[in-house]
C-alpha positions in Angstrom: 103.1 123.7 55.1 103.1 120.3 52.8 105.7 120.3 49.1 103.7 119.2 46.0 107.1 117.3 45.5 106.2 114.9 49.2 102.8 114.4 48.6 99.7 115.6 49.4 97.5 114.0 52.1 94.4 115.0 53.6 93.4 114.5 57.6 91.0 112.3 59.1 88.1 113.7 58.2 86.7 111.3 61.8 88.5 114.0 64.4 89.4 117.2 62.2 87.0 119.8 62.8 88.0 118.8 66.7 91.8 118.8 66.2 91.3 122.3 65.0 91.7 124.6 67.6 90.2 127.7 68.1 92.5 130.1 65.7 93.4 127.2 63.3 95.4 128.2 59.8 92.9 128.8 57.1 94.7 125.9 54.8 93.9 123.6 57.8 90.3 124.4 57.2 90.1 123.8 53.8 92.1 120.6 54.1 89.4 119.6 57.1 86.5 120.5 54.5 87.9 118.2 51.6 88.7 115.7 54.1 85.1 115.4 55.1 83.5 115.8 51.7 85.7 113.7 50.5 84.2 111.0 52.9 81.0 112.3 52.2 81.3 110.9 48.7 84.4 109.2 47.9 83.2 109.0 44.7 82.8 113.1 44.0 84.2 115.8 42.4 87.1 116.5 45.3 87.7 112.9 44.6 88.3 112.4 41.7 90.7 115.7 41.8 92.6 114.5 44.3 93.1 111.2 43.3 93.8 113.1 40.0 96.5 114.6 41.3 98.2 112.1 43.8 98.5 109.9 40.6 100.0 112.7 38.6 102.5 113.6 41.9 103.5 109.9 41.7 104.0 110.0 37.9 106.2 113.4 38.4 104.1 115.2 36.1 104.6 118.3 38.7 102.7 120.7 35.5 99.8 119.3 36.3 96.9 121.6 36.6 95.0 119.4 39.0 98.0 119.7 42.1 98.2 123.3 42.6 94.3 122.7 43.6 95.3 121.3 47.2 98.6 123.2 47.5 98.0 126.2 50.9 98.9 129.1 48.2 95.6 128.3 46.4 93.0 128.2 49.5 94.6 132.2 50.5 93.9 135.1 49.7 96.2 137.8 50.2 94.2 141.3 51.3 93.8 143.8 49.7 92.5 146.8 51.4 90.1 148.5 49.4 89.9 152.7 49.2 88.6 152.9 52.5 91.1 150.7 54.2 93.8 152.2 52.6 92.7 155.8 54.1 92.2 154.1 57.6 95.8 153.0 57.2 97.0 156.4 56.1 95.6 158.3 58.6 96.5 155.4 61.2 100.6 156.4 59.5 99.3 159.8 60.1 98.3 159.8 63.6 102.1 158.4 64.7 104.0 160.6 62.8 102.4 163.1 63.8 100.7 163.0 67.1 
């Protein structure tokens, strides 16, 4: 994964969809989509935010609000099952213990 201290990079928008593979990392998918949006609208909002994050990194402003928008932990949500999911986990654990 990319460290914001090293700078942010985007994949090549011309080929990123074809190089993701069959089970791509969600962060790679998000960065490919961002690259495509920036390529399609170079002056758009995403392009401006990305440019600002790059500027902040270059200026060593690591407390910038723009940098976290492009780091891996911002892209992926942790899985938290709801009540039915928790019941299913409970039942699976009990079945493994007692059967």
